[in-house]
ChimeraX commands (.cxc) that place a marker at each C-alpha (Angstrom):
marker #1 position -59.36,23.27,7.55 radius 0.5
marker #1 position -55.73,24.09,8.10 radius 0.5
marker #1 position -54.17,27.53,7.85 radius 0.5
marker #1 position -52.29,26.47,4.73 radius 0.5
marker #1 position -55.57,26.35,2.81 radius 0.5
marker #1 position -56.11,30.10,3.22 radius 0.5
marker #1 position -54.49,32.20,0.51 radius 0.5
marker #1 position -51.80,34.61,1.63 radius 0.5
marker #1 position -53.40,37.92,0.74 radius 0.5
marker #1 position -56.64,36.79,2.35 radius 0.5
marker #1 position -54.75,35.55,5.41 radius 0.5
marker #1 position -53.34,38.98,6.16 radius 0.5
marker #1 position -56.68,40.66,5.62 radius 0.5
marker #1 position -58.47,37.93,7.55 radius 0.5
marker #1 position -56.23,38.37,10.56 radius 0.5
marker #1 position -57.11,42.02,10.84 radius 0.5
marker #1 position -60.74,41.48,9.90 radius 0.5
marker #1 position -61.37,38.90,12.60 radius 0.5
marker #1 position -59.80,41.14,15.19 radius 0.5
marker #1 position -61.95,44.02,14.02 radius 0.5
marker #1 position -65.15,42.03,14.14 radius 0.5
marker #1 position -64.29,40.97,17.68 radius 0.5
marker #1 position -63.42,44.52,18.70 radius 0.5
marker #1 position -66.53,46.05,17.10 radius 0.5
marker #1 position -68.76,43.78,19.12 radius 0.5
marker #1 position -67.15,44.85,22.39 radius 0.5
marker #1 position -69.37,47.09,24.53 radius 0.5
marker #1 position -66.48,49.45,25.23 radius 0.5
marker #1 position -66.21,50.37,21.55 radius 0.5
marker #1 position -69.94,50.92,21.35 radius 0.5
marker #1 position -69.32,53.65,23.92 radius 0.5
marker #1 position -66.44,55.13,21.84 radius 0.5
marker #1 position -63.77,53.94,24.28 radius 0.5
marker #1 position -60.39,53.16,22.70 radius 0.5
marker #1 position -59.77,49.48,23.40 radius 0.5
marker #1 position -56.66,47.65,22.16 radius 0.5
marker #1 position -57.12,44.45,20.21 radius 0.5
marker #1 position -55.96,41.27,21.88 radius 0.5
marker #1 position -54.44,39.20,19.10 radius 0.5
marker #1 position -52.77,35.99,20.25 radius 0.5
marker #1 position -49.42,34.71,18.99 radius 0.5
marker #1 position -49.50,31.57,16.84 radius 0.5
marker #1 position -53.14,32.19,15.94 radius 0.5
marker #1 position -54.51,32.95,12.47 radius 0.5
marker #1 position -57.76,34.85,12.09 radius 0.5
marker #1 position -60.02,34.49,9.06 radius 0.5
marker #1 position -62.94,36.44,7.63 radius 0.5
marker #1 position -64.56,34.15,5.08 radius 0.5
marker #1 position -66.59,34.83,1.95 radius 0.5
marker #1 position -69.84,34.70,3.92 radius 0.5
marker #1 position -68.58,37.22,6.50 radius 0.5
marker #1 position -68.02,34.65,9.26 radius 0.5
marker #1 position -64.94,34.81,11.43 radius 0.5
marker #1 position -62.70,31.96,12.50 radius 0.5
marker #1 position -59.48,31.48,14.41 radius 0.5
marker #1 position -56.90,28.80,13.72 radius 0.5
marker #1 position -54.04,27.50,15.86 radius 0.5
marker #1 position -50.92,27.98,13.80 radius 0.5
marker #1 position -47.65,26.10,13.79 radius 0.5
marker #1 position -44.21,27.33,12.83 radius 0.5
marker #1 position -43.24,24.61,10.33 radius 0.5
marker #1 position -44.64,26.61,7.39 radius 0.5
marker #1 position -44.20,30.17,8.71 radius 0.5
marker #1 position -42.01,31.15,5.77 radius 0.5
marker #1 position -44.69,30.05,3.34 radius 0.5
marker #1 position -47.33,32.00,5.28 radius 0.5
marker #1 position -45.32,35.23,4.97 radius 0.5
marker #1 position -44.92,34.91,1.19 radius 0.5
marker #1 position -47.29,37.41,-0.37 radius 0.5
marker #1 position -48.44,38.73,3.01 radius 0.5
marker #1 position -48.59,42.50,3.47 radius 0.5
marker #1 position -48.13,44.54,6.61 radius 0.5
marker #1 position -51.10,46.63,7.64 radius 0.5
marker #1 position -50.06,50.28,7.52 radius 0.5
marker #1 position -50.13,52.24,10.76 radius 0.5
marker #1 position -53.03,54.67,10.82 radius 0.5
marker #1 position -55.51,52.22,9.27 radius 0.5
marker #1 position -59.09,52.13,10.50 radius 0.5
marker #1 position -61.24,49.00,10.04 radius 0.5
marker #1 position -65.01,49.07,10.38 radius 0.5
marker #1 position -68.20,47.25,9.48 radius 0.5
marker #1 position -70.49,49.31,7.23 radius 0.5
marker #1 position -74.26,49.48,7.54 radius 0.5
marker #1 position -74.44,46.76,4.89 radius 0.5
marker #1 position -72.41,44.37,7.08 radius 0.5
marker #1 position -69.34,44.60,4.81 radius 0.5
marker #1 position -65.88,44.97,6.32 radius 0.5
marker #1 position -64.02,48.11,5.21 radius 0.5
marker #1 position -60.62,49.65,5.84 radius 0.5
marker #1 position -59.60,53.28,5.51 radius 0.5
marker #1 position -56.20,54.92,5.71 radius 0.5
marker #1 position -56.03,58.43,7.05 radius 0.5
marker #1 position -56.90,60.42,10.12 radius 0.5
marker #1 position -59.58,58.98,12.36 radius 0.5
marker #1 position -58.92,61.05,15.51 radius 0.5
marker #1 position -59.69,64.70,16.12 radius 0.5
marker #1 position -56.97,67.03,17.39 radius 0.5
marker #1 position -58.10,66.41,20.98 radius 0.5
marker #1 position -57.80,62.61,20.54 radius 0.5
marker #1 position -61.53,61.91,20.24 radius 0.5
marker #1 position -62.75,59.51,17.58 radius 0.5
marker #1 position -63.57,61.57,14.48 radius 0.5
marker #1 position -66.52,59.42,13.40 radius 0.5
marker #1 position -68.16,58.94,16.80 radius 0.5
marker #1 position -71.72,59.82,17.69 radius 0.5
marker #1 position -72.26,63.56,18.20 radius 0.5
marker link #1:1,2 radius 0.2
marker link #1:2,3 radius 0.2
marker link #1:3,4 radius 0.2
marker link #1:4,5 radius 0.2
marker link #1:5,6 radius 0.2
marker link #1:6,7 radius 0.2
marker link #1:7,8 radius 0.2
marker link #1:8,9 radius 0.2
marker link #1:9,10 radius 0.2
marker link #1:10,11 radius 0.2
marker link #1:11,12 radius 0.2
marker link #1:12,13 radius 0.2
marker link #1:13,14 radius 0.2
marker link #1:14,15 radius 0.2
marker link #1:15,16 radius 0.2
marker link #1:16,17 radius 0.2
marker link #1:17,18 radius 0.2
marker link #1:18,19 radius 0.2
marker link #1:19,20 radius 0.2
marker link #1:20,21 radius 0.2
marker link #1:21,22 radius 0.2
marker link #1:22,23 radius 0.2
marker link #1:23,24 radius 0.2
marker link #1:24,25 radius 0.2
marker link #1:25,26 radius 0.2
marker link #1:26,27 radius 0.2
marker link #1:27,28 radius 0.2
marker link #1:28,29 radius 0.2
marker link #1:29,30 radius 0.2
marker link #1:30,31 radius 0.2
marker link #1:31,32 radius 0.2
marker link #1:32,33 radius 0.2
marker link #1:33,34 radius 0.2
marker link #1:34,35 radius 0.2
marker link #1:35,36 radius 0.2
marker link #1:36,37 radius 0.2
marker link #1:37,38 radius 0.2
marker link #1:38,39 radius 0.2
marker link #1:39,40 radius 0.2
marker link #1:40,41 radius 0.2
marker link #1:41,42 radius 0.2
marker link #1:42,43 radius 0.2
marker link #1:43,44 radius 0.2
marker link #1:44,45 radius 0.2
marker link #1:45,46 radius 0.2
marker link #1:46,47 radius 0.2
marker link #1:47,48 radius 0.2
marker link #1:48,49 radius 0.2
marker link #1:49,50 radius 0.2
marker link #1:50,51 radius 0.2
marker link #1:51,52 radius 0.2
marker link #1:52,53 radius 0.2
marker link #1:53,54 radius 0.2
marker link #1:54,55 radius 0.2
marker link #1:55,56 radius 0.2
marker link #1:56,57 radius 0.2
marker link #1:57,58 radius 0.2
marker link #1:58,59 radius 0.2
marker link #1:59,60 radius 0.2
marker link #1:60,61 radius 0.2
marker link #1:61,62 radius 0.2
marker link #1:62,63 radius 0.2
marker link #1:63,64 radius 0.2
marker link #1:64,65 radius 0.2
marker link #1:65,66 radius 0.2
marker link #1:66,67 radius 0.2
marker link #1:67,68 radius 0.2
marker link #1:68,69 radius 0.2
marker link #1:69,70 radius 0.2
marker link #1:70,71 radius 0.2
marker link #1:71,72 radius 0.2
marker link #1:72,73 radius 0.2
marker link #1:73,74 radius 0.2
marker link #1:74,75 radius 0.2
marker link #1:75,76 radius 0.2
marker link #1:76,77 radius 0.2
marker link #1:77,78 radius 0.2
marker link #1:78,79 radius 0.2
marker link #1:79,80 radius 0.2
marker link #1:80,81 radius 0.2
marker link #1:81,82 radius 0.2
marker link #1:82,83 radius 0.2
marker link #1:83,84 radius 0.2
marker link #1:84,85 radius 0.2
marker link #1:85,86 radius 0.2
marker link #1:86,87 radius 0.2
marker link #1:87,88 radius 0.2
marker link #1:88,89 radius 0.2
marker link #1:89,90 radius 0.2
marker link #1:90,91 radius 0.2
marker link #1:91,92 radius 0.2
marker link #1:92,93 radius 0.2
marker link #1:93,94 radius 0.2
marker link #1:94,95 radius 0.2
marker link #1:95,96 radius 0.2
marker link #1:96,97 radius 0.2
marker link #1:97,98 radius 0.2
marker link #1:98,99 radius 0.2
marker link #1:99,100 radius 0.2
marker link #1:100,101 radius 0.2
marker link #1:101,102 radius 0.2
marker link #1:102,103 radius 0.2
marker link #1:103,104 radius 0.2
marker link #1:104,105 radius 0.2
marker link #1:105,106 radius 0.2
view
């Protein structure tokens, strides 16, 4: 499958979703440590209808087409996997005044 087969609105969401799924599985996040995502240039990330994640090597020949219909992810957006395994996103505060994660354990 090539990146051009992924629809644009799903591509944007999939990029963030795949990064989130990777980050959520990291042991550091399980311990409530703030860990930056490591997204690679020229790579597309997908979260498919079955909840599986994929990465695709992207080229630049159709970059303009890829950006059509794509949306920027707003700053201050939190992504997480719910207890049901579904990927969610939430805009709004997710840190306490002291910088601790608002939804952490205890």
